[in-house]
C-alpha positions, 0 to 999 in steps of 0.5 A, a space after each residue: 651461532 646464527 643470529 635470528 633475522 631481525 625484521 625491519 621496523 615499520 617506517 613512516 611510509 608503511 604507516 601512511 600506506 596502511 592508513 591510506 588503505 583504511 581511508 579508501 576502504 572506508 570511503 568505498 564502504 560508505 556508498 553501499 552503507 548509505 544506500 542500504 540505510 536509505 532503503 531501510 528508512 524509506 517506509 518511514 519517509 513515505 509514511 502519510 502518503 497512503 490514505 489521502 482523500 482522492 476525487 473518484 467520481 461525481 454524484 451523477 455517476 451513481 444510480 439512486 437505486 443503491 446498485 454499486 458501481 466500480 471506479 478506479 482510484 487514480 492518484 500520484 504515486 511516489 517512492 524513493 526512486 520514482 514519482 508517477 503522476 495520475 496512475 491507477 492505485 486501486 479500485 472501489 465500489 461506490 453506492 448510494 444507500 437507502 438514505 442517499 448516503 454514499 458508501 465506499 468499499 475496497 474491491 480487494 477481498 480480505 481473505 487473500 487479496 483477490 478482486 471481488 465482483 458485484 453479482 446483480 442477481 444475488 445483490 451482493 459481492 462474491 470473491 472468485 478465488 475462494 467463494 467468499 460472499 458479501 452483502 451490499 453493505 460489505 458484511 459477510 453474507 455466508 458464515 462459511 465464507 473463508 474471509 476473516 472479516 467483511 469488505 473494507 469500508 472507506 471514508 467518503 466525503 461529498 465536496 461541492 455538493 457533487 464531487 465524491 472523494 474517498 480516503 483510499 487505503 489498502 489493508 492486509 489480507 488474511 487478518 480478522 482486523 483491518 490493518 492498513 498497509 503503509 
């Protein structure tokens, strides 16, 4: 009768080969896992960079008659990979109200994110994408407007008597409440 073949017992060298393979494989998997983890926690790292006060204009650049003027927001922008100095990050409409208080409105329509235009003849704002109408103060001017909320107001500070600083932030479009974009 034939004897069954016996497999040789694994030796120390086989163990070292397998252990080395596991170590090298684990080491190779660490790099993409670390990169994925960094991307996953990046929004937490950037939290707090959005919504800082930015110098926008001087008080002399706004007419006293309450007509809004559009200004670009220029600020430093950084993410996990890049840091860009003094780049456009958005825009606002600034105006002096009747009591000479400065008001700031984000130019983004809360409906779908299009930029609104100021229409001097209508003394209000209009969204060219879906015809939402807003008053000078940003409130909805037409109840049939598709926008779920008024234009987004922003905090304003007057510093040194002449400098207009705005706490700039963007908000999610399509929602009835103002939800800041982080």
